[in-house]
C-alpha positions as CSV (number, residue, x, y, z in Angstrom):
1,M,-0.2,105.2,57.5
2,S,0.7,103.2,60.7
3,V,2.8,99.9,60.3
4,L,-0.2,98.2,62.0
5,E,-2.7,99.2,59.4
6,K,-3.4,96.8,56.8
7,K,-2.6,97.8,53.3
8,F,-5.0,97.3,50.5
9,R,-3.9,96.7,46.9
10,F,-6.0,95.5,44.1
11,E,-4.5,95.6,40.5
12,V,-5.5,94.4,37.3
13,K,-3.2,94.8,34.3
14,E,-1.7,93.2,31.3
15,D,1.1,90.9,32.2
16,T,4.2,89.5,30.5
17,V,4.5,86.1,31.9
18,T,3.3,83.6,29.3
19,R,3.1,79.7,29.2
20,E,6.0,79.9,26.6
21,E,8.2,81.9,28.9
22,L,7.6,79.5,31.7
23,M,8.3,76.6,29.6
24,R,11.4,78.1,28.3
25,K,12.8,78.9,31.9
26,A,12.0,75.7,33.3
27,S,14.3,72.6,33.5
28,Q,13.5,69.8,31.2
29,P,11.8,67.7,33.8
30,L,9.8,70.5,35.0
31,A,8.8,71.6,31.5
32,K,7.3,68.1,30.9
33,L,5.4,68.5,34.2
34,I,3.8,71.8,33.5
35,K,3.2,71.7,29.7
36,D,-0.6,71.0,29.6
37,K,-1.5,72.0,33.0
38,S,-4.7,74.2,33.7
39,L,-3.3,75.6,36.7
40,I,0.4,76.3,37.7
41,I,1.4,77.4,41.3
42,L,4.3,79.9,40.7
43,P,6.9,80.8,43.3
44,S,5.7,83.3,45.9
45,H,5.4,87.2,45.2
46,G,9.0,88.6,45.0
47,T,11.1,85.4,44.9
48,A,12.4,83.3,42.0
49,D,12.3,79.9,43.7
50,E,10.4,79.8,47.1
51,F,6.8,78.9,47.7
52,Y,4.7,79.9,50.8
53,T,4.2,77.5,53.4
54,G,0.9,75.7,52.7
55,T,1.6,75.4,49.1
56,L,1.4,71.7,49.1
57,D,-1.9,71.9,50.9
58,T,-3.2,74.0,48.1
59,L,-1.9,71.7,45.5
60,D,-3.6,68.8,47.4
61,Y,-6.9,70.7,47.7
62,F,-7.0,71.4,44.0
63,N,-6.0,67.8,42.9
64,D,-8.7,66.6,45.2
65,N,-11.2,68.7,43.3
66,E,-9.8,67.3,40.0
67,V,-8.1,70.3,38.8
68,D,-5.1,69.7,36.5
69,V,-2.5,71.5,38.7
70,E,1.3,71.4,39.2
71,I,3.8,73.3,41.3
72,Y,6.4,75.2,39.2
73,A,9.3,73.1,40.7
74,T,10.5,69.7,40.8
75,D,10.6,67.8,44.1
76,E,14.3,68.5,44.2
77,E,13.9,72.1,43.5
78,Y,11.0,72.8,45.8
79,K,11.7,75.3,48.9
80,E,9.1,76.9,51.2
81,L,9.3,80.5,52.5
82,S,7.8,80.5,56.0
83,L,6.1,83.7,56.8
84,H,4.9,84.4,60.5
85,G,1.8,86.4,60.9
86,A,-2.0,86.0,60.8
87,D,-2.4,86.8,57.1
88,F,-2.9,84.2,54.6
89,W,-0.5,84.2,51.8
90,L,-1.8,81.9,48.9
91,G,0.8,82.7,46.3
92,T,0.9,83.4,42.5
93,F,-1.2,81.1,40.1
94,F,-0.9,80.8,36.4
95,V,-4.4,80.0,35.1
96,S,-5.7,78.8,31.9
97,S,-8.8,80.8,31.1
98,L,-10.7,77.6,30.5
99,I,-11.0,76.8,34.3
100,L,-11.8,80.2,35.6
101,P,-15.3,79.3,36.6
102,L,-14.2,76.3,38.5
103,L,-11.3,78.3,40.1
104,T,-13.4,81.0,41.5
105,N,-15.5,78.6,43.4
106,L,-12.8,76.3,44.5
107,M,-10.7,79.3,45.7
108,S,-13.5,80.8,47.7
109,S,-14.4,77.3,49.2
110,Y,-10.6,76.9,50.0
111,I,-10.3,80.1,51.7
112,Y,-13.5,79.9,53.7
113,D,-14.0,76.3,54.3
114,K,-10.3,74.8,54.4
115,L,-8.4,77.8,55.8
116,K,-11.4,79.0,58.0
117,A,-10.6,82.6,57.1
118,D,-12.7,85.3,59.0
119,K,-13.7,88.4,57.0
120,D,-11.4,90.5,58.8
121,D,-8.3,88.4,58.1
122,G,-5.6,89.5,55.7
123,I,-5.0,87.7,52.3
124,S,-2.6,88.0,49.4
125,V,-3.0,86.4,46.1
126,K,-2.0,86.8,42.5
127,L,-3.5,85.2,39.6
128,I,-2.0,85.4,36.0
129,I,-4.8,84.4,33.5
130,E,-3.9,83.1,30.2
131,K,-6.2,84.1,27.6
132,K,-6.9,82.1,24.5
133,S,-4.7,84.2,22.4
134,G,-1.7,83.3,24.6
135,S,-1.4,86.8,26.3
136,T,-1.9,87.2,29.9
137,V,-3.7,89.6,32.5
138,S,-2.7,89.7,36.3
139,I,-5.1,90.2,39.0
140,S,-3.1,91.0,42.4
141,Y,-4.8,91.4,45.6
142,D,-3.7,92.2,49.1
143,G,-6.4,93.0,51.7
144,S,-9.2,91.7,53.9
145,V,-10.9,88.5,53.1
146,E,-14.2,90.4,53.2
147,K,-13.3,92.4,50.2
148,L,-12.0,89.4,48.2
149,D,-15.4,89.3,46.3
150,K,-13.8,92.1,44.2
151,V,-11.3,89.7,42.9
152,F,-13.9,87.0,42.2
153,G,-16.1,89.7,40.4
154,T,-13.3,90.6,38.1
155,I,-12.6,87.1,37.2
156,K,-16.1,86.6,36.2
157,D,-16.0,89.7,34.1
158,L,-12.8,88.4,32.5
159,E,-14.4,85.1,31.7
160,N,-16.3,86.8,28.9
161,E,-13.4,88.5,27.5
162,V,-10.7,85.7,27.6
């Protein structure tokens, strides 16, 4: 595969990240902020404490659409990782199963309407879905926007299981 060829990755698996673990690792002020949130934006793929540029726009979008969301960092802890390229890096989201139906619609609208993504654009996103039992399943996707419907279809399938 050439360096210029786009990579495709779509993975669904049980995950080890839980709300309890996030709370335990968080500072006391952060733990208070995220305790009952339906959606938590986690640090970017492969980093412990940095968020993709545009994370605050994503936060604002979800807040404007009445999603109970918070970033996994206090204002003092928040750092952005600037990536240069044509792809869209949305980040990692810890999601309560209760908002899955709403989330798929809002994410789709955000990608197509707010970001103005074309079907050939690359996109990267990871969702860690908290089941009612407290266990989690993750969905990771790196590929074209055109094939993102696989992620949304999988989420819809999971709605019945969680």
